[in-house]
N, C-alpha and C positions, 0 to 999 in steps of 0.2 A: 459829307462834304462837298461842297457845292462849288459852282465857277468863282473864279476871281475877279475882282474888282481891277480892270486893267488901267485904269486913270491914273496918271502922276500923282504920288501924293504930295500933300501941300508942307508938311512940316515933319521933324522926327518925333516920334512919341516917346513919351517919357521912359517907358520900357527898353529903349536902345541907348538911354545916355549913361555913361560911365565916365567918373570923374579920372583926369589922367594924371597917374603917379609916377614922379620921376625922383625916388628918394636914393639915398647912399649908394645902395646895392643895385638898381638899377643902372645908374651911372658908370658903376665898377664894371658890369656886365659889360655895357656898350662900349667903355673903353678897351676893356681886354680884347673883343670882337674887333674893333678897329686897330688895335696894335698888331695884331694876327692878320690882317689884311683880309677880313671874313665879311662876308655878308649874311644878313638872315632876313627869312622872308618876314620874319616878325615887323621889321621895321620897313622893308621894302614894299610890304602891301598893306604897311599902314593897320596892324593888327589890333585890335581894341583890348586885348587879353595879353599882350607880351609881358607887362609887368608881373599879372598873377602866375603865367606859365613860368617865368625866370626864376621867381621866388619859390616857386613850387618845386625847382631841379629838373625843368625840361624846357629845351630850347628847340627851334627849328632853323638850322643852318643852311644857307643856299651855296652850293657848290656850281663851278663853271663859268663865274663871273656873275653879273647884274644886268646883262643886257639880253635880250630874248629875239630868238629868230622869228617869233610869230607875235602877231598883234591883235591877241584875245580882246576884245571891246569891254571886258569885265575887270580887266586886271590892270593894275598900277605900276607894276616892274617896267622899267625902259624897254623899247623896242628897237633894233637896229640891226647891225652888223657887228656880231662878237670878235675880239681880236683874240687869237691863240687860245692854249690851254696851259694853266698854270701846275707843273707838273709837282710842284712842292705844296700844294694845297692839301691833299691828304694828311700829309705830317701836322701841318699847322692846325687842322680841324680837331684831330686826335689831341694837341696839346691844348687847344682852347676846352675841350671837352673836359679833360682833366683839371684843368685850372678853375673851371667854371663849377666843378664838383657834380656833374650832371648825373642824375640816377637814369634818365632816358633821354634821347637825343633824335629828332627826325632831320634826316639828310632830305634836303630837296634841291631843286636845280631850276635855272631857266630853262627854256628848251632850246637844244642845239642841233638843229636840223643842218647845221652846216657841216657838222663832224660826221665821219663816215658811220661810227657806232653810236652816235647821239648822244657821247659821253657816258656811255655805260661802264667803260674802263674805270674812269675817275670816280663813279660812284662805289665801283668795287673796290678798289684801292682805299678810298676813304673809310669803307666799314671796316676792312681788314686793319687799317691804321688805328682805328677807336677799339676795335676787339684786343689787338695786341698791346695798345697802351693803358685802355682802363678797362680791363676784362670784366668787371661788375657792371658796366653800363649796357643797356640794352638799345640796339639801334633799329630805327624804323627808317625806311625809305619812302618819300613821296615823289614819282617819276612822272616822266613826260609820258607819251605814247611810244616813242620809239620807232614811229612809222608804221607800227604793227608788226617789228621783226622780232620774232620768238629768242633770236639767239642774242641779240643785245639785251633783251630782258634776261634771259638766263644768265648772263654775264655777271650781272648785279645779284639774281639771286643766289648764285653758287657762292657768294661771298658770306651768306648767311645772316641777312636780316632778319629781326624776329616777326616784323609786320611788312607787307609791302602794299602802298597805297598808290592808287592812280585814281584821281576826282573825275567822275560823268560831269561834274560842275552844273547840268542843267537838263530839262526834259529834252526828248528826243526833237520835239516840233522847233524848239528855239537853238539849236547848236549851230546853225550855220549863222544866226544872227550874232550869236555872243562868241563863238570859237571857231571861226570861220576855216581855220587850217587843220580841224580835227573833224572827226566823225564820230558819232555817237557809235557806230558798229566797231570801230577800230578799238575805242576804248573798252567797250565790252569784252572786246576779242583779247587784249591784253590782260585783262583782269580774269577771264577764263583761262588763259596760259599761267597764270600765276598760281591760280586755286588748283592746276592740274599737277604743278611741281613737287618734285621729290615725295616726302613720306606726309605731307598734309600737316605737319606740324606748324608751319608759318602761317599767320593770319593775314588775310586778303582785306582791304577797306576800301572805301570808297566815299565820296561827300557830293553832297547836292545843295546847291543855293536856290533859295526861294526868293520870290520878290521880284523876279524877272517877266512875268507877265504868263506864266505856268498856270493851270488850272490843279487843283487838289487832286483831281483823278489822275491827271499826266504825272504827278509827284508819285502817287501810289503804283502807277504802271511803271514807273522807273525804280522804284524799289523792289518789284518784284523781278524785274530783268536783271538788276544787279544781284539778289539773292540767286537767281537761276544760273549765274555765270559764276557761282562761288564767293561773293564777297559776303562776309559774316559780321565785319565793324562798320558802322554807318554814322554819317557826321550830316546834320541838317542845320544850317544856318541862314539868317537873312542877308540878302544880297544890298550891299550899300555902295552906290556909285562912287568910285574915287573922287572923279572931276565932272565937270558938265559935258567933257567930250567922249566921256564911257556911255554905255547903255544906261540910261534911265531907271532907276528903281521905280517899278511901277507900283507896287503897294508895300506896306509894312504888316505882315503876318503876326497875329497876336501871340501870345504867350500859350494860349488855351490851344491855339491850332498846332502849335508845336510840339504840346504834349499829345494831342490826338495823332499826331505824324509818329511818334513815339510808340505810341501803344499799336497802332498799324504794323510800325517796323517790326515790331517784337511779336507781334501775332503773325506776321509772316516766317518769322523764325532768326532773325538777326540775333548774334549773340551779344552785341554789346551794340547802343544806340547811344548818341549826344545830339539833342534836337533842342534847340532855344536859340533867340534871337541873337544873341553875341558868339555862338558857335562856330568856330572855323576847324577847318580839316585836322589840324592838330592839337585841338584844344584837349587838356586833361588827357594828351594821348596814352601816358603811363596807365592811367586808370582802366583803360579799355583791354589792356592785356591782361588783367585778371579776372575777365569777364568768362 
């Protein structure tokens, strides 16, 4: 697997195109979330798979507001100064999960570096509220790095999610250009802490975007680092610049290369891998549980 073409691609290839579906069920889910005053990363991050996931009984709900304290150059979520914390949010999330009849829910958040615990307590209360109200629904969390603080991470894990996910996003060399307020080492450390937690039954997950200017060798090195730090579930997807103001998409990785990445990840030892042009960190998240 050789070096990438680092030039800016001219057009979106056919394999990246997917028709937008907004049928009755999609509208009902969107209206329910709006009624409960909730956000989903599915919409805020313009995920191309949101209709498929919602129809499949999976959704990713974003807590702690929709304004992030960090300004990552790949992300379309608004950046600024968040206002307070909604203490009733966990109850409303659990209510929405019940009404949406979700079998698996992913709880994520904006980064809240303004809060002493980074929002860990709200994560924990949301997990607990869902488990109490809809005990048959499995809960996965996709968290920020909590500035590397183990005590904040353990506040979340003590609530009992079945999967802990924290995305490394890109290779080590590109971290500063893509997510300047985070570090490769800190993210790996958080993943390592999670892998050591408890009895080892909780699954640890991470994701990589490709097409940012990395080489295939760097992707493989990142995979190995993730595995060495306890990650066993892996997602690999194509980066798509949300706007012209974000980091440019440097190239479109071919479907064959995504298959090659998956094969390499399985050779390394990952128990479940989702690798493809339209894969995002929560894509078919429930299916990865059974791997």
